Every structure is written in structure tokens, then in C-alpha cells.
C-alpha positions in Angstrom: -28.1 -14.7 22.6 -25.9 -14.3 25.8 -22.9 -12.7 25.4 -19.7 -14.1 27.1 -18.4 -12.3 30.0 -14.7 -11.5 28.2 -16.5 -9.8 25.1 -17.2 -6.4 27.1 -13.9 -6.9 28.8 -12.3 -7.1 25.4 -14.0 -4.2 24.1 -13.1 -2.0 27.2 -9.3 -3.6 27.1 -9.0 -2.2 23.4 -10.3 1.0 24.2 -7.7 1.4 27.2 -4.9 0.1 24.9 -5.8 2.9 22.5 -5.9 5.6 24.8 -2.7 4.3 26.8 -0.5 4.0 23.6 -1.9 7.4 22.4 -0.9 9.1 25.9 2.5 7.3 25.5 3.2 8.2 21.8 1.9 12.0 21.8 1.5 13.1 25.6 4.0 11.6 27.9 7.2 13.4 28.2 10.2 12.2 26.1 12.7 10.0 28.1 15.8 11.9 29.7 18.3 10.2 27.9 16.4 8.8 24.8 14.1 11.4 23.9 11.0 10.5 21.7 12.8 6.6 21.2 12.2 6.1 24.7 8.5 6.2 24.3 8.5 2.5 23.2 8.6 1.6 26.9 5.2 2.3 27.4 4.4 -0.8 25.0 7.5 -2.9 25.2 7.7 -3.0 28.9 3.9 -3.7 29.7 3.7 -6.6 27.1 7.0 -8.0 28.4 6.0 -7.9 32.0 2.5 -9.4 31.3 3.9 -12.0 28.8 6.2 -13.4 31.7 3.1 -13.3 34.1 1.5 -15.7 31.3 4.3 -17.9 31.0 4.3 -18.3 34.7 0.4 -19.2 34.5 1.3 -21.7 32.0 3.5 -23.7 34.8 0.6 -23.3 37.1 -2.1 -24.6 34.9 0.1 -27.5 34.0 0.9 -28.1 37.6 -2.8 -28.2 38.1 -3.3 -30.7 35.5 -0.7 -33.0 36.7 -2.1 -33.0 40.2 -5.8 -33.4 39.4 -5.9 -34.6 35.8 -8.9 -32.3 35.0 -9.4 -31.0 31.5 -10.1 -27.7 32.4 -6.5 -27.2 33.5 -5.2 -28.6 30.2 -7.4 -26.2 28.2 -6.4 -23.3 30.5 -2.7 -24.2 29.8 -3.1 -24.6 26.2 -4.7 -21.0 25.9 -2.3 -19.2 28.3 0.5 -20.9 26.0 -0.7 -19.6 22.8 -1.3 -16.0 24.2 1.9 -15.9 26.0 3.9 -16.9 23.0 1.9 -13.9 20.9 3.2 -11.4 23.7 6.8 -13.2 23.8 6.9 -12.4 20.1 5.8 -8.8 20.7 8.4 -8.3 23.5 11.3 -9.5 20.9 9.9 -7.1 18.4 9.3 -4.1 20.4 12.7 -4.8 21.9 13.9 -5.0 18.3 12.4 -1.4 17.5 14.0 0.2 20.6 17.4 -1.6 20.3 18.0 -0.3 16.6 18.2 3.4 17.4 19.7 3.0 20.9 22.4 0.3 20.3 22.8 0.6 16.6 21.6 -3.0 15.8 18.3 -4.8 15.4 19.7 -7.8 17.7 22.8 -8.7 19.8 23.4 -12.0 21.6 22.9 -10.0 24.9 21.8 -12.2 27.9 18.3 -10.7 28.1 17.4 -10.8 24.7 19.2 -14.3 24.4 17.2 -15.7 27.5 13.8 -14.0 26.4 14.2 -15.6 22.9 14.8 -19.0 24.5 12.1 -18.6 27.0 9.4 -17.7 24.0 10.9 -20.8 21.7 10.5 -23.0 24.7 6.6 -22.6 25.1 6.6 -22.7 21.3 7.9 -26.0 21.7 5.1 -26.7 24.0 2.5 -26.0 21.6 4.4 -27.9 18.8 4.3 -31.1 21.1 0.7 -30.5 21.5 0.3 -30.4 17.8 2.4 -33.6 17.5 1.0 -35.8 20.0 -2.7 -37.0 19.1 -4.0 -38.9 22.0 -5.6 -36.3 24.5 -4.6 -37.7 27.4 -0.9 -38.4 26.7 -0.9 -34.8 25.1 -2.2 -33.2 28.1 0.5 -35.1 30.3 3.4 -34.4 28.0 2.8 -30.8 27.5 2.3 -30.3 31.0 5.6 -31.7 32.1 7.0 -29.5 29.1 5.2 -26.4 30.2 6.4 -26.8 33.8 9.9 -27.0 32.4 9.6 -24.0 29.9 7.9 -22.1 33.0 11.8 -22.3 34.6 13.1 -20.0 31.8 11.0 -17.1 33.2 13.1 -16.2 36.5 16.2 -16.7 34.5 14.9 -14.2 32.1 13.8 -12.0 34.6 17.1 -12.2 36.4 19.5 -12.3 33.5 20.5 -8.4 33.8 21.5 -9.1 37.2 23.4 -12.3 36.8 25.3 -11.3 33.5 26.8 -8.2 32.0 24.2 -6.7 29.8 23.4 -3.8 27.5 19.7 -4.1 28.8 18.8 -1.9 31.6 18.2 -3.7 34.9 14.6 -3.6 36.6 13.4 -0.1 37.0 10.9 -1.2 39.4 11.9 -3.7 42.3 11.1 -4.3 45.7 12.9 -1.1 47.1 10.7 0.8 45.0 10.7 2.7 41.5 13.3 4.5 39.4 10.7 5.8 37.1 9.4 9.3 37.1 6.0 9.7 38.4 5.0 11.5 35.0 5.9 8.4 33.4 5.0 5.8 36.0 1.2 6.3 35.7 1.3 5.8 32.1 3.2 2.6 32.4 0.9 1.3 34.9 -2.2 2.3 32.8 -0.9 0.6 29.6 -0.1 -2.5 32.0 -3.6 -2.8 33.0 -4.7 -2.4 29.5 -2.4 -5.2 28.3 -3.6 -7.3 31.5 -7.3 -6.9 30.5 -6.6 -7.6 26.8 -4.6 -10.9 27.7 -7.5 -12.2 29.9 -9.8 -11.5 27.2 -7.7 -13.5 24.9 -7.0 -16.4 27.1 -10.8 -16.7 28.0 -11.5 -16.9 24.3 -9.0 -19.4 23.6 -10.0 -21.3 26.7 -13.7 -21.9 25.2 -12.0 -22.7 22.0 -9.8 -25.6 23.6 -12.7 -26.6 25.8 -15.1 -27.2 22.4 -12.2 -29.3 20.9 -11.6 -31.3 24.1 -15.1 -32.1 23.9 -15.2 -33.2 20.4 -12.2 -35.4 21.0 -14.2 -37.1 23.8 -15.1 -40.9 22.6 -18.4 -41.7 22.0 -20.3 -43.3 24.9 -20.7 -47.2 24.5 -24.1 -48.4 23.3 -26.4 -49.8 26.0 -26.5 -53.3 26.0 -30.3 -54.8 25.9 -31.2 -57.1 28.7 
């Protein structure tokens, strides 16, 4: 039986993720101001960045469907939306774990936290819309429009620490370079690649499921008329 290409990628990505998180927890140097508490960045930062990229991809896939009406774009949008929501929730959870010892609370209505929560919930709304609408064509069109509107939240979330006063630190990596020490930077990059590979694996597997469901929803061909 042939093996789908994403299966070996998934095995490799899980190994990379395990190695990267082990290095981040037990090998990497402690952060200058937060000491061992700062080790959460090796998980929080990669999943946050990859999650936002996936949400942007949802908007791209949605635009692809609206301009071509091809079913594959809709399946890709559904797959990316589900994976993005999972990573958005992980971002909020790891952020809460970081916030409790550093800010003294699990949650605060900080601009970055609030915008990240709104961003994630907007894509949850896209999935809920897909679950409510039964007609395949109408579901694809409506959720594509909703996906594009939801993706507007991504740049708002990314820029929130620059636009409003925030407890959250500003971006450490920007167009002018990185403020992260090289001894920490390479571990962040390693984990980011691991999360990226896991994300590609999840999206590819979920895409296949969406395609099978779309095939099952296709109407039966009309019977041939005898002449």
C-alpha cells in the first residue's frame, strides 16, 4: 500500500519537535531577565508565528476559491483553518503559562492578548459557519468571504504591540535584524522549522479528509436516457 508523502514528513517533524523542545527546556541558556521561565519562548514564539502564517494562508486559499471556484482551494482553506485554530489556542495557552509568573495573572485584556484571542475566535467562527451551511457551493463561498475577513485580524494582531501600549514585548525579530542572542536564536529557528513541518503534515492530512468529504457530497450522475 503506498504511503502518503506527508507521513514520513510527520515522523521527522515529531522527532525534530521533541529534540527542539528538549534543547529549549534543558540545554538552552536561561533568559537574562526571566531565567528558566523564559524557556517557554521556545514553544510559544514558534507556534504563534506559524499560526499567524497559517491564518494568512486561509485568506489566500479563500481568495483562490473565490477567483476560480475550484474545490481544492476550499478543501485547503478548511484544512488550514482547523490547523490554524489549533495553533491559535496553543498560542493563547502557552502565553498564559508565560504570563502567570511574569505578569502575575493568567489573562489580562492586553492589546496583544485580546487581538490574538479575537483573531483565533474569528477563525472559529469560519469553522462554525462551515458546520451550519449544508449546501457545498454556498458553504464554500460564504466561508471564503468569512475567511478573508478573518485574515484581516492577522496584521492587526502582529502590529498590536506597536500601535497600543502593551505589556507584551515588541517583536524581537524585524526588518532591521534580531535582538535575540545567537545562543537562543538558533534554537528558536530549529523549533520554528519543526512546528512548520508539523503544520504542513497536519494540513496535508486534513486536506485529504476534506477532499474525500467533498467527493461524497457530489450529486450522483443523472442516469442515461435510452434512445
